[in-house]
N, C-alpha and C positions, 0 to 999 in steps of 0.2 A: 418357440424354438426347440424347448425342451421336449413339448408334445411330439414334434415330429422325430426327436432321437426316440423317444420311447415306442414309437411307431415302427421305427427302423428294428429296435429289440424284439418287438413282438413279432415281425415278420422273419426275423432271424431265428428266432424260437421255432416259429413253424416250420422253417425250412431246414431245421438241424436235422442232420443224421443220427439221431439218437431215439430210443424208444418211447412210445406214445405216452408210457408211464411217467418217463421224464420230462416230457415236454408238460404234461399235466401237472407236475411238481413245481415246475418253474413258474406256469402259468397261475397256479394257485397262489405262490408267494407274490407276483406281481399284482396279482388281483387286490391281494390285503393290503399290499403298499399303497395302490391307486385308492383304496378305500379309507385308507389313513387320514387323521386329522393333518398330518405334516404335509402330504401329497397335496390336499386340498388347499393348504394355505399357500404353498410353492406354484401349484400348477392352477389353482382355480377351478372353474367350471372343466378345464381342460382333462382333470384327472377322472372326473365322473363320466365325461363323453366318451373317453379312451375305454374306462370300464364297461360302459354300455355297448359300445361299438364292437369290442372284439372279447367279452366275457359276458355277454348276454348269456343266461342260463334259461 
């Protein structure tokens, strides 16, 4: 359920009417959050799968 909510947040970020710089800043923060130990303990493998799916570099 949390993973689906975060997917909606990511979609909203991508569709937001803001500059690319602002989107990148928010995505960077979200990427850091998803990579944290806290996110891993709450979301389990869902955190890593979201990061890989939406923030692959």
